[in-house]
N, C-alpha and C positions, 0 to 999 in steps of 0.2 A: 434515464437510468432505470426507473421503475419498470418501464416497458421491457427493457433488456433483461432485467431480473426475472420477470414473469415469463418471458419467452424461454429463457434458459431453464427455468423450473419446469415449464411445460414439456420442452424437448427431452429433458432428463427423465421426466416421469414416463413419457412414451417409450424411451429407450429401455428403462427398467421393466416396464410392462411387457415389451416384446421379448426381452431377455428371459423373463420369468415364464412366458408362454412357450418360448423355445425350449427351455430346460424341462418344462412339464411335458411337452410333446416327445422329447427324447426319452424321457423316463417311462412313458405309458406302456409301450410294447415294442417288440422287435421290428414289426412291419413299419411302424411310424419312423422308427430310428433309421431303417434302411432307406425309406423314401426320402427323409431329410438329408441323409448323406449323399444320395444320388443327385438331389437338387443342388446341394452345395458343390459337389464335384463338377456339375455342369457349369455353374457360375464361376468357379475357380478356374476351370479350363478356358472359358471364354475370356476372363480377365487376363490370364497368363499368356494366351496366344495373341491377343491384339495389343499392339504397342500403344496405340492412342488411348485405349481403355485403361491400360496400366498407368499411363502418365496421369490421366484424369483421376483415377482412384488414388494414386499417391498424393496428388495435389490436394484432393478433398481430405484425405487422412491427415496430412500435415496441417491444413487449415483447422480441422476439428481439434487436433492436438493443441495447437496454439490458442484456440478459443477456450479450451478447457483450462489450460495453464493461466490464461488471462483472467478467467472467472475465479479461479482458485485464489490468485494473488489479490484480486480486487476484493474478494470476500474477506480475506485476512486484513487488508488495509481498512476496509469499512468497519470491521469488528473492532479494531484497535481505536479508531477515531470515535466510535460510538461509546466507548467506556466513559464513565462519569466519576467525578470526585464529589462526594457528598459533604455538605456543610450544614451546620445547624444555626438557625437564627431564632430570635424570639418569636417570629411570625410563622416559622415552619422550616421545612427542609429545602435546601438549595442544592441543585445538581449542576456542576460545571463540567462540560465535556472536555476530554483530552485535546480534541481539535481546537476548541476555543482557547485553551491554555497555550497551545502551540502558536496559534495566530497572534495571541497577545504578546508572546515572547518575540515574535518576528518584528514587532514594531521597534525593538531596541536598535535594529540595524540603522535606522535613520538618525538616532541620537548620538551614536558613538562614532567618532571619526576613525578611519582606518579599516572599518569593516566593509567589505565588498558584498558578501552574501552570508546569510545566517539561516541554518536549517535545524530547528530543534525537534527532538523526539522526547515525548513525555511518557513516563511509565509510572504506574501506581503499584508500589511494592510495600507491603506490610504497613499500610496506613500512611505512608509517606510518598511524596511526589519526587521522583528522581528525574533529572533532566540531563539529556545528552545533546550537546550542541556541536554541529559540524559547521565550520565557517571558513570563508576565504578572506584573506587580509590583503591590504595593499602593502607593497614592499617598503614604502617609506615610513611605516608605522612600527612602533616598538611592540613586539609580539607579547611580551610579558605584561606590559601595561594595558594593552587592549584586552587581553584575556581576563585580567583581573577586573577591568572595567565592565566587561560583559557579564562576568559572574556576579558582581555586586549589583549591576542594573537588573539582572534577572531576579536576584533575591529581593530587591526592593520592589520590583514590579509585582512579584508573586505575593509578597507580604500584604499587598493591597487587597488581594482576593482570597488568600489562604492564611491559615494560622502560621506563625513563624516556626513553630516546632514541627509542623507537618512538611516543611520543605527539606528534602533530603539532599543528596550530593548533586552538585552541578558540574558535570564533566564536559570539558571543551576539547574538541579535536580540530586542529587547524589543518584543513585538507589542501589548501592551496595558498600560495603567496603570489600576488599579481602585481606586475609593474604598472604604475599609474602614469599615463601620459598626461602631463600637466596642460598641454594645449587643448586636448579633448575635454578635459574637465572645465577649463575656462570657457570653452564654447557652450557647454551644457549649462553653465551658470548664467551666461548672457541670455539664453533663450528663456 
């Protein structure tokens, strides 16, 4: 991932350098501007007239656009996971990353029956930790009981690493209710 970041940074630096040189050349004088327009017209006519060149250009453009979007969303995700929550101890400062808190909350899934999948998002707002949990439940479980169990388990888990008053709202969204095939579950337990 580090190599990919450096490569994207290098390529974007080259692109910005070429763009600045291009805009500088256009603004120098009229002769340069005319020459650049003539060269671009030649390239544009070649691309427009040849079908295979157009298809290749469109494919490369779409791939670059997808790459830019992927890098943008990856940067947003990495920035959010890199946020930290600061704690004070007698020996010094402790920093706990949002990603570590989310991974800690995911362990609850194995302890509460009726939960198929659990996906937490942790946000740091005004000195409090707010948790949004998206989960899938099995159809044979009581939704209200499972949700309350998940909320109380999250609160007790987080009270081990955070102060009780620093834990904010724990919101749960049940995104899916799944039918549990009992024969498949029995086979998994036997293995």
